[in-house]
N, C-alpha and C positions, 0 to 999 in steps of 0.2 A: 407478419407474425414473428419472424426471427428477431426483428428490432425490438418488439415488445418483450420477448424472452430475455434478450441481452440486457435491456433496460431494467427489467424486474430483478434479474440476477445481480446486477451491479447495485441496485437499490437495496437489495436484501443484505449485501455486505455492509453498506453504510448504516442501515438500520440496526444491524447486529452490533456495529461499533458504537452506536449511540448508547446501547444498553450496558456497555462495559465501563468499569472504573479504571482509568489508566494507572498503572503501577508507577509509583514515585521513583522506583529504581531504574526506570527506563526500559524494563524488560519484564517478562513474566505475566503480562496481562492475558495471554492466550490460555492460561490455566483456568480462567473463569469460564471458558468454553468447554471444560471437561478434558482438555488436552493435558498430557503429562508435562512435568518440568523438562526443560531442554537437556537431553543427555550430553550434548556437546559442551554446554556451559558447565554442567555438573562435573564432567570428567576433565575438562581442560582449563576451567576457570577463566574462560575468555568468551566473548560473544561469538555466536555462529553468524554466518553471512546474512541471515534474515532477522537477526536479533533486534527487537524493538519495533518490528513492523506493526504488530497488533496494538501495541501501546501508542504508536504514532497515529494509527487509524482512530483509536479511542480519543486521543487528544483532539484531533481534527474534527471528529464527529461532535465533540462537545464544544467546538468553537474556538479552541485554543490552538491556532495555527502555528504560532511561534514555538510552543512546546512540542508540537508535532514535528516541526522541522528540526528542532534541537535534539529530539529523541532519536530520530532516524531519518536523515535527509531523503533517502530513496523511498521510504514509507510515505513521507509527505508528498512526493511526486506521484506515487501510486494512488494516494487519496484523491489528488486532483484528477488523475486519469480516470479513476472510478466514477467520480462525479460527472466528468465529461461523457463517460460512457452511458450514464443514466440518461442524460439529455440527448446524446446522439442516437441512442436506441429508440427513445421516445419520438424523436424527430422522424426517424426512418419509419416507425410504426404508424405515425399519424399522416405523414406526407407521401410515403412510398418512395422517397428519394433514397437511393442506395449510396451509402457512405463508404462501402468496402473498397471500390476502385480508388477513391480519393486517399483513404488511409493506406491502401496498398502502395500507392505511389510515394508515400512518405517513408516507407520502410526500406531505405537504401542501406547499403553496407556501412556507410558513414554514420547513419543514425543508429544502426545496431552496435557499431563499435563504441559510439558515444554512450549508449545505454549500458554496455558492458563495463566500460571504464567508470561510469557513474556508479554502478553497483559495487565495484571493487572499492572505489573511493568512499562510498557510504560505509562499507564494512571497515575500512581502515579508520575512518572517523569514529565509528563505534568502538573499535579497539582502543583508540587513543583516549576516548572519554569514558571508558569502562571503569566503573567504581567511583567516578567523581560526582 
């Protein structure tokens, strides 16, 4: 049951992304969901740490994986992870095989450090490419 809920939750994120038109600026797509403009961006004129994530998801959901990667590298990786979650949750729901222990063994401190460094790197990339 939990696998089905997880799978459907991840699928709903991807289906929402399909309905969005990616912003050509590389950020701001989230406003199509009724969210306000980013206060960080408005006050500092620089991208926030999650800047471009929704746009990256929208590009990937529309099939433009290169634009997704170029817009926000971490967003691209999260899209891949979300798609894998759809399939992993469905696999668990249909087969009863629990993937939690396997995934838990992959979350070592080194993996967590790599993810953290990757997140900071993606933000630095977004700052460097801001406005171009």
